[in-house]
C-alpha positions in Angstrom: -12.3 -14.4 9.8 -11.6 -17.9 8.5 -7.9 -17.3 9.2 -8.7 -16.4 12.8 -11.2 -19.2 13.4 -9.4 -22.0 11.6 -5.8 -21.2 12.3 -6.1 -19.3 15.5 -4.4 -16.3 14.1 -5.2 -12.6 14.7 -6.0 -11.0 11.4 -5.2 -7.4 10.5 -6.0 -5.7 7.1 -3.7 -3.3 5.3 -5.3 -0.9 2.8 -3.7 0.6 -0.4 -6.5 3.1 -0.6 -5.4 4.9 2.6 -2.1 6.6 3.3 -0.7 6.0 6.8 -1.7 9.6 7.7 -5.4 8.7 7.4 -5.1 6.2 10.3 -7.1 8.3 12.8 -10.2 8.1 10.5 -9.6 4.3 10.2 -9.3 4.0 13.9 -12.7 5.8 14.4 -14.2 3.4 11.8 -12.6 0.4 13.5 -14.0 1.4 16.9 -17.5 1.9 15.4 -17.5 5.6 16.2 -18.3 6.8 12.7 -21.3 6.1 10.5 -20.6 5.0 6.9 -21.4 8.5 5.6 -19.2 10.2 8.1 -16.3 7.7 7.5 -16.4 8.2 3.8 -16.3 11.9 4.3 -13.8 12.1 7.2 -11.4 9.6 5.7 -11.4 11.5 2.3 -12.3 8.3 0.5 -13.0 9.9 -2.8 -9.9 12.2 -2.6 -7.5 9.3 -1.7 -9.1 6.6 -3.8 -10.8 6.8 -7.2 -13.2 3.8 -6.9 -16.8 3.9 -5.6 -17.2 3.2 -1.9 -19.7 0.4 -2.7 -17.0 -1.7 -4.3 -15.3 -2.0 -0.9 -18.2 -1.4 1.5 -18.8 -5.0 2.4 -15.1 -5.6 3.3 -15.2 -2.5 5.6 -18.5 -3.5 7.2 -17.3 -7.1 7.8 -14.0 -6.0 9.3 -15.7 -3.6 11.7 -18.4 -6.2 12.7 -15.8 -8.8 13.4 -13.3 -6.4 15.0 -10.6 -6.9 12.3 -8.5 -3.8 12.6 -7.7 -2.0 9.3 -4.6 0.1 8.6 -3.6 2.6 5.9 -0.4 1.4 4.4 0.1 3.8 1.4 2.0 7.0 1.1 0.5 10.4 0.3 0.2 11.2 -3.4 2.5 14.3 -3.2 5.2 12.0 -1.8 4.8 9.6 -4.8 5.1 12.7 -7.0 8.3 13.8 -5.2 9.8 10.4 -5.6 8.9 10.3 -9.3 10.2 13.8 -10.1 13.0 14.4 -7.7 14.0 11.1 -6.2 14.3 9.7 -2.7 16.9 12.1 -1.6 14.3 14.9 -1.8 12.0 13.4 0.8 11.8 14.8 4.3 12.8 12.7 7.3 9.2 12.1 8.2 8.5 10.9 4.7 11.5 8.7 4.6 10.2 7.0 7.8 7.3 5.6 5.7 9.8 3.6 3.6 12.2 0.8 4.3 15.9 1.7 4.7 16.5 0.8 1.1 14.2 0.7 -1.9 15.4 -1.6 -4.7 15.5 0.0 -8.1 17.9 -2.6 -9.7 15.6 -5.5 -10.8 15.8 -5.8 -14.6 13.0 -8.3 -14.5 10.7 -5.8 -12.6 11.7 -3.1 -15.1 10.7 -5.3 -18.0 7.4 -6.1 -16.4 6.7 -2.4 -15.5 7.6 -1.3 -19.1 5.2 -4.0 -20.5 2.3 -2.3 -18.6 2.7 0.6 -21.0 2.3 -0.6 -24.6 3.2 1.4 -27.6 -0.6 2.0 -28.2 -0.9 3.7 -24.8 -1.3 7.4 -25.9 -0.2 8.8 -22.6 2.7 6.4 -21.7 3.7 4.6 -24.9 7.2 5.3 -26.2 7.9 7.5 -23.2 11.4 9.1 -22.9 13.8 7.2 -20.7 13.9 9.8 -17.9 10.1 9.8 -17.7 10.1 6.0 -17.5 12.8 6.0 -14.8 10.8 8.5 -12.7 7.7 6.4 -13.0 9.6 3.2 -12.2 11.2 4.9 -9.1 7.7 6.0 -7.9 6.3 2.5 -8.5 9.1 1.0 -6.5 8.6 3.5 -3.7 4.9 2.8 -3.6 5.5 -1.0 -3.5 8.2 -0.7 -0.8 6.1 1.7 1.3 2.9 -0.4 1.3 4.8 -3.5 2.3 6.9 -1.7 4.9 3.9 0.0 6.5 1.9 -3.2 6.6 4.7 -5.0 8.4 5.2 -2.1 10.8 1.5 -2.2 11.7 1.7 -6.0 12.1 4.7 -5.8 14.4 3.1 -3.1 16.5 -0.5 -4.4 16.7 -0.2 -8.1 16.0 1.0 -11.0 18.2 3.6 -13.6 17.1 0.9 -15.6 15.2 -0.9 -12.6 13.7 -1.2 -12.1 9.9 -1.6 -9.0 7.8 -3.8 -9.3 4.8 -3.0 -6.4 2.5 -5.5 -5.2 -0.2 -3.4 -3.8 -3.0 -3.6 -3.8 -6.7 -2.1 -6.6 -8.8 0.5 -4.3 -10.3 2.1 -4.1 -6.8 2.4 -7.8 -6.4 2.6 -9.3 -9.9 5.1 -12.3 -10.0 6.4 -11.3 -6.6 8.3 -8.4 -8.1 6.6 -5.5 -6.3 6.0 -5.2 -2.6 7.2 -8.8 -1.8 10.6 -8.2 -3.6 11.0 -4.9 -1.8 10.4 -6.4 1.6 12.4 -9.6 1.2 15.8 -8.2 2.2 14.3 -6.8 5.4 12.2 -9.8 6.5 14.0 -12.9 5.3 11.7 -15.9 5.3 8.8 -14.1 7.0 6.8 -12.7 4.1 
């Protein structure tokens, strides 16, 4: 609300914890139609997000009370799995619409950072074979690109020229500007 009050800007909130397909439940929340219990159930909170509702509850209550509209910006988990295992060419036309025209997989700096997330001591991911790493990296880039892209699409559709989209996503998607920001930069020069 400080952004709105002090800068005269409409504020929208993008949420990693919801895929764009869950927007109808978010719209019901935004409108005040659902109780908390009904929202958590109808929006599939615990199916789409692994963290307890109470960690985020105050943000959701604040947004609803102050009429700050919230948007799902993520992609469905099965889509992330398809990107990881089969690549972008295996996506349907509808799935592809949740991504920018091009997802950048060429940043050596981002690859180094992503690889550093999985140390040798990591029993599940340490010393993973290169094809496995490439699949996980492709999925991460798809995730980053989708969340940024969907946030900007919602901002363009529902915001005015001075509106701002605040996106709640994990640090791995924004570290050093190599995640979502890097993916969006070619599409929105100077505007992110």
